[in-house]
Structures are given as C-alpha cells and as structure tokens.
C-alpha positions as CSV (number, residue, x, y, z in Angstrom):
1,M,49.8,23.8,142.6
2,N,53.5,24.0,141.7
3,I,54.3,21.9,138.6
4,L,57.8,21.2,137.4
5,V,58.1,20.9,133.6
6,V,61.1,18.9,132.4
7,N,62.5,18.5,128.9
8,A,65.4,16.1,128.8
9,G,67.6,16.0,125.7
10,S,70.5,13.7,125.0
11,S,73.0,16.2,126.5
12,S,70.8,18.7,128.2
13,L,67.9,19.1,130.6
14,K,65.6,22.2,130.6
15,Y,63.1,22.9,133.2
16,Q,60.5,25.4,134.4
17,L,58.6,25.5,137.7
18,I,55.1,27.0,137.2
19,E,52.7,28.0,139.9
20,M,49.4,27.0,138.3
21,N,47.0,29.4,140.1
22,T,48.5,32.3,138.3
23,E,50.5,30.3,135.7
24,E,53.6,32.3,136.8
25,V,57.0,30.9,136.0
26,L,58.7,30.8,139.4
27,A,62.1,29.5,138.2
28,K,63.7,28.0,135.0
29,G,67.0,26.7,133.9
30,T,69.1,24.5,131.6
31,C,71.7,21.9,132.4
32,E,74.0,21.9,129.4
33,R,76.7,19.5,128.0
34,I,75.7,16.6,130.2
35,G,78.3,13.9,130.0
36,Q,81.0,16.2,128.7
37,L,84.1,17.5,130.4
38,I,82.8,21.0,131.0
39,S,79.1,21.2,132.1
40,Q,77.0,23.8,133.7
41,L,73.6,24.8,135.0
42,K,72.2,28.2,133.9
43,A,69.3,29.1,136.0
44,T,66.9,31.9,136.9
45,G,65.4,31.8,140.4
46,K,64.0,34.0,143.1
47,D,63.2,37.5,142.1
48,G,64.3,36.8,138.5
49,K,68.0,36.5,139.6
50,S,70.1,34.5,137.2
51,F,73.1,32.3,138.3
52,V,75.4,29.8,136.8
53,V,76.8,26.6,138.5
54,E,79.8,25.1,136.7
55,K,80.6,21.6,137.7
56,P,80.8,18.1,136.1
57,I,77.4,16.7,135.2
58,P,78.2,13.1,134.2
59,D,74.6,12.0,133.7
60,H,70.9,13.0,134.0
61,N,70.7,11.9,137.6
62,V,73.2,14.5,138.6
63,A,71.5,17.0,136.3
64,V,68.2,16.4,138.2
65,Q,69.9,16.8,141.5
66,L,71.4,20.1,140.4
67,M,68.0,21.3,139.2
68,L,66.4,20.4,142.5
69,E,69.2,22.0,144.5
70,A,68.7,25.2,142.5
71,L,65.0,25.2,143.2
72,V,65.5,24.9,147.0
73,H,68.7,27.1,147.1
74,K,68.9,29.3,150.2
75,E,69.6,32.5,148.1
76,Y,68.0,31.7,144.7
77,G,65.5,29.0,145.5
78,V,61.7,29.4,145.1
79,V,60.5,26.5,147.3
80,K,61.6,25.4,150.8
81,D,61.8,21.7,149.8
82,I,60.9,19.5,146.9
83,N,57.6,18.4,148.6
84,Q,56.2,21.8,147.5
85,I,56.4,20.5,143.9
86,Q,53.1,18.7,143.5
87,A,53.7,17.1,140.0
88,V,56.2,16.8,137.2
89,G,55.3,17.1,133.5
90,H,57.7,15.6,131.0
91,R,58.0,16.4,127.4
92,V,58.1,13.1,125.4
93,V,58.7,13.4,121.7
94,H,56.9,10.4,120.3
95,S,53.7,8.6,121.3
96,A,53.4,6.5,118.1
97,E,49.8,5.4,117.9
98,D,49.7,4.3,121.5
99,F,48.6,7.5,123.0
100,D,46.3,10.3,121.6
101,S,46.7,12.5,124.7
102,S,48.9,13.0,127.7
103,V,49.0,10.3,130.4
104,L,50.1,9.8,133.9
105,I,53.4,7.8,134.0
106,D,53.4,4.3,135.3
107,D,55.4,1.1,134.5
108,E,53.2,0.3,131.5
109,V,53.6,3.8,130.0
110,M,57.4,3.6,130.5
111,E,57.4,0.2,128.7
112,I,55.5,1.6,125.8
113,C,57.8,4.6,125.6
114,R,60.8,2.2,125.4
115,K,59.1,0.3,122.6
116,N,58.7,3.6,120.7
117,S,62.3,4.6,121.1
118,D,63.2,3.3,117.6
119,L,60.8,5.9,116.1
120,A,62.8,8.8,117.6
121,P,66.1,7.4,118.6
122,L,67.7,10.8,119.2
123,H,65.0,12.0,121.5
124,V,62.8,9.4,123.3
125,P,65.7,7.5,125.0
126,A,66.8,10.9,126.5
127,N,63.3,11.6,127.5
128,I,63.1,8.3,129.3
129,I,66.4,8.9,131.1
130,G,65.1,12.2,132.3
131,I,61.9,10.6,133.6
132,M,63.7,7.9,135.4
133,A,66.1,10.4,137.0
134,C,63.2,12.4,138.3
135,K,61.4,9.4,139.6
136,E,64.5,8.3,141.5
137,A,64.9,11.8,143.1
138,M,61.1,12.3,143.6
139,P,59.6,8.8,144.0
140,N,56.3,10.0,145.5
141,T,55.6,12.8,143.1
142,P,53.1,12.1,140.3
143,M,54.4,12.6,136.8
144,A,52.9,12.9,133.4
145,A,54.1,12.3,129.8
146,V,53.0,15.0,127.3
147,F,53.7,13.9,123.8
148,D,54.8,16.1,120.8
149,T,52.9,13.9,118.4
150,A,49.6,13.5,120.3
151,F,47.9,16.6,118.9
152,H,48.4,15.1,115.4
153,S,46.7,11.8,116.3
154,T,43.5,13.2,114.7
155,I,45.0,13.4,111.2
156,P,43.0,11.0,109.0
157,P,44.5,7.9,107.4
158,Y,44.5,9.3,103.9
159,A,46.6,12.2,105.1
160,Y,49.1,10.2,107.2
161,T,49.5,7.1,105.0
162,Y,52.6,6.9,102.7
163,A,52.2,5.3,99.3
164,L,54.5,2.4,100.3
165,P,53.5,-1.3,100.4
166,Y,51.0,-1.4,103.3
167,Q,53.3,-3.8,105.1
168,A,55.6,-0.9,105.9
169,Y,52.8,0.6,108.0
170,E,51.6,-2.6,109.6
171,E,55.0,-4.0,110.5
172,W,57.3,-1.0,110.8
173,R,54.8,1.7,111.7
174,I,55.9,3.9,108.9
175,R,53.5,6.8,108.5
176,K,53.3,10.6,109.0
177,Y,53.3,11.4,112.7
178,G,54.0,15.1,112.9
179,F,55.8,17.1,115.7
180,H,55.6,20.4,117.6
181,G,52.1,19.3,118.6
182,T,52.1,21.2,121.9
183,S,53.0,24.4,120.2
184,H,50.4,24.1,117.4
185,K,47.7,23.2,120.0
186,Y,48.6,26.1,122.2
187,V,48.7,28.9,119.6
188,S,45.5,27.6,117.9
189,Q,43.7,27.8,121.2
190,E,45.1,31.2,121.9
191,A,44.0,32.4,118.5
192,A,40.4,31.3,119.2
193,K,40.6,32.9,122.7
194,Y,41.8,36.2,121.1
195,L,39.0,36.2,118.5
196,K,36.4,35.3,121.2
197,K,35.4,32.3,119.2
198,D,35.2,28.6,119.8
199,V,38.2,26.9,118.3
200,K,35.8,24.3,116.9
201,D,34.3,27.0,114.6
202,L,37.6,28.0,113.1
203,K,40.0,26.9,110.3
204,I,43.5,27.8,111.4
205,I,46.9,27.4,109.8
206,T,49.6,27.5,112.5
207,C,53.2,28.2,111.3
208,H,55.8,27.1,113.9
209,L,58.9,28.6,112.4
210,G,62.2,28.0,114.3
211,N,65.4,26.1,113.6
212,G,63.0,23.2,113.3
213,S,59.8,24.4,111.5
214,S,56.4,22.9,110.8
215,I,52.9,24.0,109.6
216,T,49.6,22.5,110.8
217,A,46.1,22.7,109.4
218,V,43.8,22.9,112.5
219,Q,40.1,22.5,111.6
220,N,37.5,22.5,114.3
221,G,40.2,22.5,117.0
222,K,41.9,19.3,115.6
223,S,45.0,18.7,113.5
224,V,44.0,17.4,110.1
225,D,47.4,17.6,108.4
226,T,50.9,18.8,109.3
227,S,54.2,19.2,107.4
228,M,56.6,17.1,109.4
229,G,56.3,13.4,108.8
230,F,57.7,10.1,110.0
231,T,60.6,12.2,111.3
232,P,61.1,16.0,111.6
233,L,63.1,15.9,108.4
234,E,60.0,16.1,106.1
235,G,58.2,19.3,105.2
236,L,59.5,22.8,105.3
237,V,63.1,23.9,104.6
238,M,64.6,24.5,108.1
239,G,67.8,25.8,109.7
240,T,69.9,22.8,108.8
241,R,67.3,20.3,107.6
242,C,66.5,19.9,103.9
243,G,62.7,19.3,104.2
244,D,60.9,17.7,101.2
245,I,63.2,16.2,98.6
246,D,63.0,13.5,96.0
247,P,64.0,10.3,97.9
248,A,66.1,9.2,95.0
249,V,68.5,12.0,95.9
250,I,69.7,10.0,98.9
251,E,70.9,7.1,96.7
252,F,72.5,9.5,94.2
253,I,74.5,11.3,97.0
254,M,75.6,8.0,98.5
255,E,76.9,6.8,95.1
256,K,78.7,10.1,94.5
257,T,80.4,10.2,97.9
258,N,80.6,6.6,99.1
259,W,79.0,7.8,102.3
260,T,77.2,5.5,104.8
261,I,73.5,6.0,105.4
262,S,74.5,7.7,108.7
263,Q,76.8,10.2,107.0
264,T,74.1,10.9,104.4
265,M,71.4,11.5,107.0
266,D,73.8,13.8,108.9
267,Y,74.2,15.7,105.7
268,L,70.4,16.1,105.2
269,N,69.7,16.9,108.9
270,K,72.6,19.0,110.0
271,K,74.3,20.5,106.9
272,S,71.3,21.3,104.6
273,G,68.4,23.8,105.0
274,V,69.2,27.5,104.8
275,L,72.7,26.8,106.1
276,G,73.4,24.6,103.2
277,I,71.9,26.9,100.6
278,S,73.4,30.1,102.0
279,G,76.8,28.8,103.2
280,V,76.4,31.5,105.9
281,S,74.4,30.3,108.9
282,S,71.3,28.5,110.1
283,D,70.6,31.6,112.3
284,F,68.2,33.9,110.5
285,R,69.8,37.0,112.2
286,D,73.0,36.2,110.3
287,L,71.0,35.4,107.2
288,I,69.2,38.7,107.1
289,K,72.4,40.6,107.8
290,A,74.1,38.8,104.9
291,L,71.1,39.5,102.6
292,Y,71.2,43.3,103.3
293,E,74.9,43.1,102.6
294,G,74.1,41.8,99.1
295,N,74.8,38.1,99.6
296,K,72.8,36.4,96.8
297,R,72.9,32.9,98.3
298,A,71.5,34.3,101.6
299,E,68.7,35.9,99.6
300,L,68.1,32.6,97.8
301,A,68.0,30.7,101.1
302,L,65.4,33.1,102.4
303,D,63.3,32.9,99.2
304,V,63.4,29.1,99.3
305,F,62.4,29.0,103.0
306,C,59.5,31.4,102.5
307,Y,58.3,29.8,99.2
308,R,58.0,26.4,100.9
309,I,55.9,28.0,103.7
310,K,53.6,29.7,101.2
311,K,53.2,26.5,99.3
312,Y,52.1,24.6,102.4
313,I,49.7,27.4,103.4
314,G,48.1,27.1,100.0
315,A,47.9,23.3,100.3
316,Y,46.2,23.6,103.7
317,V,43.7,26.2,102.5
318,A,42.7,23.5,100.0
319,V,42.6,20.8,102.6
320,M,40.3,22.8,104.8
321,N,38.3,24.5,102.0
322,G,39.3,27.9,103.3
323,V,41.1,29.5,106.2
324,D,40.0,32.0,109.0
325,V,43.3,32.5,110.7
326,I,47.0,32.3,109.9
327,V,49.3,32.2,113.0
328,F,53.1,32.8,113.1
329,T,54.9,31.5,116.2
330,A,58.3,30.2,117.5
331,G,61.7,32.0,117.1
332,I,61.6,33.0,113.4
333,G,57.8,33.3,113.2
334,E,57.7,35.6,116.2
335,H,60.9,37.7,115.6
336,N,61.5,37.9,111.8
337,P,59.3,40.4,110.0
338,E,61.1,39.8,106.7
339,V,59.9,36.2,106.7
340,R,56.3,37.1,107.6
341,E,56.3,39.8,104.8
342,R,57.7,37.4,102.1
343,V,55.3,34.6,103.1
344,L,52.2,36.7,103.1
345,K,53.0,38.6,99.9
346,G,50.9,37.3,97.0
347,L,48.2,35.7,99.2
348,D,45.7,38.6,98.6
349,Y,43.5,36.1,96.6
350,L,42.4,34.8,100.0
351,G,41.0,38.3,100.9
352,L,44.0,38.7,103.1
353,E,45.1,42.3,104.1
354,F,48.4,42.7,106.0
355,N,49.6,45.6,108.2
356,N,53.2,45.5,107.2
357,E,54.1,48.7,109.1
358,L,53.0,47.0,112.3
359,N,54.8,43.9,111.2
360,Y,58.1,45.7,111.6
361,N,57.1,47.3,114.9
362,V,55.7,44.5,117.0
363,V,56.2,44.4,120.8
364,R,58.4,41.4,121.6
365,G,56.6,38.6,123.4
366,K,53.1,40.0,122.9
367,L,50.2,38.6,120.8
368,T,49.9,40.9,117.9
369,D,47.1,41.2,115.3
370,L,48.8,41.9,112.0
371,S,45.6,42.0,109.9
372,G,44.5,45.0,107.9
373,P,41.1,46.5,108.7
374,N,39.4,44.8,105.8
375,S,41.2,41.5,105.9
376,K,39.0,38.4,105.5
377,V,41.7,36.3,107.1
378,K,43.2,37.1,110.5
379,I,47.0,37.3,110.7
380,L,48.2,36.7,114.2
381,L,51.6,36.6,115.8
382,I,51.3,34.5,119.0
383,P,54.3,33.7,121.2
384,T,54.2,30.0,121.9
385,N,54.4,28.4,125.3
386,E,55.0,24.7,125.1
387,E,56.0,24.5,128.8
388,L,52.6,26.0,129.9
389,V,50.8,23.4,127.8
390,I,52.7,20.6,129.5
391,A,52.0,22.1,132.9
392,R,48.2,22.5,132.1
393,E,47.9,19.0,130.8
394,T,49.7,17.6,133.8
395,Q,47.5,19.5,136.2
396,A,44.4,18.3,134.4
397,L,45.5,14.7,134.7
398,I,46.3,15.1,138.4
399,K,42.9,16.6,139.1
400,N,41.0,14.0,137.1
401,N,42.9,11.0,138.6
C-alpha cells in the first residue's frame, strides 16, 4: 500500500509517499512560499534524485497539483498515476476533546475541524485547506486526519486543568492540550521496542527538542503530562518562544510599549526564546558557535534552555514516581551533544550514568544508547519520524474500516 502523507501549513505543503510493506519513503518534497510572488517545489523522487520546480503557486490547490505531477513525473516520478496512491494521511494540529485518536475524514470530521480552528488559528485552517485541495484532486481516495494533540488525550483532568474559573473550560475550552503527540508516541514506542519491553511496563520521559520543544511523561504507554499547554507557547524555552512566564508580564509589557495584544504575542512567540536572550540566533548551530567564541549571552541562552528541560524532567520523575528511560529526539535533541550533556549533568541522583564520549560521536540518523554500563536509567537518542506515524495510523484505519 502506498500512502501519501501531507502536512499543509499556511504558506507551505510538505509531503512524503511511503510504501507501507517496507515503510520505504519513495518520494518527498515541499511546496514553499505558497501565495507569494516567488514560489517553488523542492522534491526528491525516483532513485533519490532531487529537483526544483520554480513557478507561481497561488494557493494550496496548485500546490497539490504540483505535488501529484512530481509523483507521476516521467523522469522523477515514482508511480505511474495517482490511482497507485491508496490513501492520504493528513497532519492536523488540533483535535480539541473531540477525537482521542486518528479518524477517517468525512463531512462530519471536517465540520468538527472547522469548529476547532479557533484553538489553533495559525495551523488548523491551513490543515483544512490542504485536506480540501487533496479531496478535490483525489476525490475517490480515502483520507485520514492524524492529530498532534490526540496522544495527549489521556492526560488526567488534574494535570490539564488550569486554575481559572471553571467557566473558562466549560465555555471556551481553555485547558492544557499538548502538541508534538505523534513524535512523543513514536519515540516512546521505539524505546520500548529497542529495550525489548512492553511500553505498558515503562516510565518514559520523551524530550522533543527543536525550534519548538516539548517534554512528555509517558507512563504505561500513555501521555500523563506534557509541557506545552493551551498553545505551543507554554513550557520549555524554545528557539523564538518564551515558554513559561508570569502572565502578568504580558500586561506589564503592553503598558510599557503601548503594543496591541497581537504585537505582544508576536514578541513572545517570534522574538523571545534563545533568540531573545542571546541576540544571536534561534539556530543552535549559531548559538554553539557564539558560545565557543566567548559570547556570554549565547552561553546564558543555552543554560536557560537546558535548565528548563532539566526542571521538567525532575517534575515528570515525580509525576510518575520514577523513570526508566529518557529519550532525546528532534533536531536539537538528535544533533546537539552540548545540550544533552548539560541537561543530564547533575541527574546522577536518579542512578543515571551517561556515556559522554559516545554522546559526541553518535552516528547521524541512528538510534543510539547513550547509557553507561551501570546506569539505572536508559538514555536513548531516537530519530523521530512523525510522517511514518501518520502513515501507519492511516493504514490501520483503512484496514479496519
């Protein structure tokens, strides 16, 4: 079965075509700058050959057509026609409390997604546009919605409830939802598989560290708490997001600057985080370079980032009454040994032993056990694969329907 995985953003569309018998990625690509003057498709097709198509992409309908043309291209294509694509799995950011798992898309599902758009106004409307564009181009192909928030639907009420008047939850659905669910689910299951144990018998802390970062406590295979909240702004310090702050800071900033709420939220989401502290970059490669050059603010940014991760790890050890495995994943988690070293330093009270020499010599893209020989807690680096999770869940829905 060939499954097309689609992730539609406000001005982009990413895709992978996966052959599910072997779980091989046959082709992948990104349509960039949709709706802008200069747009392009960057793609990898047959035999791993990359190519670029530069042409106007006024909307997602055109982006989907370009994607399908690339997949059936005479030179670079990997299928003869689109009928060889048996299903499409769509990433949808928010399920609210309506779905606790992935679902096949029908009119009712689309209506619920539209209703939930106000909970993720930067993402869900774009996800919906991508779905509708694919349905128009492939009307007879079954499609599934795989939600970022669904894995966190098992978080108990005492962990997701904010201490606001209860009306805020009942009327406006304000609560912790959590994000990066497909990634946290995938790496926790891969950790159990590596250890040859049932995920239901493990206490796992998964650290998804990228430009957007979150940590999840996974107990008995279920998410019991996570660092992101009502939006992805809560929790860890990130590339450009501030993470946890005193809410009164927002009013204080607005009074000092006369900014609108939109300007203030832009400040917290796009100009803060390690970029805001360092004044250098949100890219950790630039940050580490500046640190080694003696930039004190870059060092402070890295220290703040790692301290917050360590604090959440400690909190989740308490939540689960212990931990068996700590997993690092995503761009920073997988590729930044300095971050892993700083986060794990000082956690020896857990019986944790860390192979720091291997930490600086990992093979890129490979699951790596960074635990020392006598460590009571396993330390694993696991490359995430959210697209594969979407494809697997789509396949399961098709087979069970």
